[in-house]
Structures are given as C-alpha cells and as structure tokens.
C-alpha positions as CSV (number, residue, x, y, z in Angstrom):
1,X,104.3,109.6,103.7
2,X,100.5,109.9,104.1
3,X,97.8,108.9,101.6
4,X,96.4,111.6,99.3
5,X,93.6,113.8,100.7
6,X,90.0,113.0,99.6
7,X,87.8,116.0,98.6
8,X,86.0,117.8,101.4
9,X,83.1,115.7,102.7
10,X,80.9,118.8,103.2
11,X,81.3,120.9,100.1
12,X,83.1,118.5,97.7
13,X,86.1,120.9,97.2
14,X,89.0,119.0,95.8
15,X,91.6,121.3,97.3
16,X,91.9,120.5,101.0
17,X,95.1,121.7,102.7
18,X,97.3,119.8,105.2
19,X,98.7,122.3,107.7
20,X,101.2,121.3,110.4
21,X,103.4,122.9,113.0
22,X,106.1,121.5,115.2
23,X,107.4,123.8,117.9
24,X,110.6,121.8,118.4
25,X,111.8,119.2,120.8
26,X,110.9,118.6,124.4
27,X,107.4,119.5,125.7
28,X,106.6,122.0,122.9
29,X,103.2,121.7,121.3
30,X,102.8,120.3,117.9
31,X,99.7,120.1,115.7
32,X,98.3,119.1,112.4
33,X,95.0,119.7,110.6
34,X,93.3,119.2,107.3
35,X,91.4,122.4,106.3
36,X,89.0,123.0,103.4
37,X,89.7,126.4,101.9
38,X,86.2,126.7,100.5
39,X,83.8,125.9,103.5
40,X,86.4,126.1,106.3
41,X,85.8,122.5,107.5
42,X,88.7,121.4,109.6
43,X,89.9,118.3,111.4
44,X,92.6,119.2,114.0
45,X,94.9,117.3,116.3
46,X,97.4,118.7,118.8
47,X,99.4,117.4,121.7
48,X,102.8,117.2,123.2
49,X,104.1,114.4,121.1
50,X,105.6,113.7,117.7
51,X,104.2,115.6,114.7
52,X,104.3,112.7,112.3
53,X,101.6,110.9,114.4
54,X,99.3,113.9,114.2
55,X,99.7,114.1,110.4
56,X,98.8,110.4,109.9
57,X,95.9,110.7,112.2
58,X,94.3,113.8,110.7
59,X,94.7,112.5,107.2
60,X,93.1,109.2,108.1
61,X,90.2,111.0,109.9
62,X,89.7,113.4,107.0
63,X,89.7,110.5,104.5
64,X,87.2,108.4,106.5
65,X,83.6,108.6,105.3
66,X,80.5,107.3,107.1
67,X,79.7,105.3,103.9
68,X,83.1,103.5,104.2
69,X,82.1,102.2,107.6
70,X,78.5,101.3,106.4
71,X,79.9,99.4,103.5
72,X,82.4,97.5,105.7
73,X,79.6,96.6,108.1
74,X,77.5,95.3,105.2
75,X,80.3,93.2,103.9
76,X,81.0,91.7,107.4
77,X,77.3,90.9,107.7
78,X,77.1,89.3,104.3
79,X,80.2,87.3,105.0
80,X,78.8,86.1,108.3
81,X,75.7,84.8,106.6
82,X,77.5,83.3,103.5
83,X,77.4,79.5,103.1
84,X,80.0,77.6,101.2
85,X,78.5,75.7,98.3
C-alpha cells in the first residue's frame, strides 16, 4: 500500500488522482501516474516491468517537495556542526 497523496504542488488542489494500467504479463507495457484534475500536472512512469514498482515511485515523486530536501540538508548541516556539551 502506498502513502496518501499530498495536495498538488502547483495549484494546491487536494484531489490528485492515482491512475495505473497493467497490460498483463510478459513484455506488455505497464504505467502509473499521479494527475491533478485541476491544473493537469502529472508525474508519469512507464516501463516493461511490475506495476507495483511504478505506483510506489510515482507516489513518492509526487509527495516529494523541494522544501523537504532543503529542510533535510539544513538538519544535516546543523548536526554536522553540533557539539556535545
């Protein structure tokens, strides 16, 4: 099961949609995307592999925000300069 979708990072809509398609077994193409119904922003992943991997990846990419990385970098920097008293 994947984590809940965050609101759209572009328009703030809280109704993004997870869409997925599995053509079957073998070398058929499978894909998944997260799509904003308001501003049409979309993150898409397709390949000739298991659908479950695509779903996890697009949800993670949709939910990742630039500020998340910035905050993580700031915490690492502060921890690197922290002294134990």
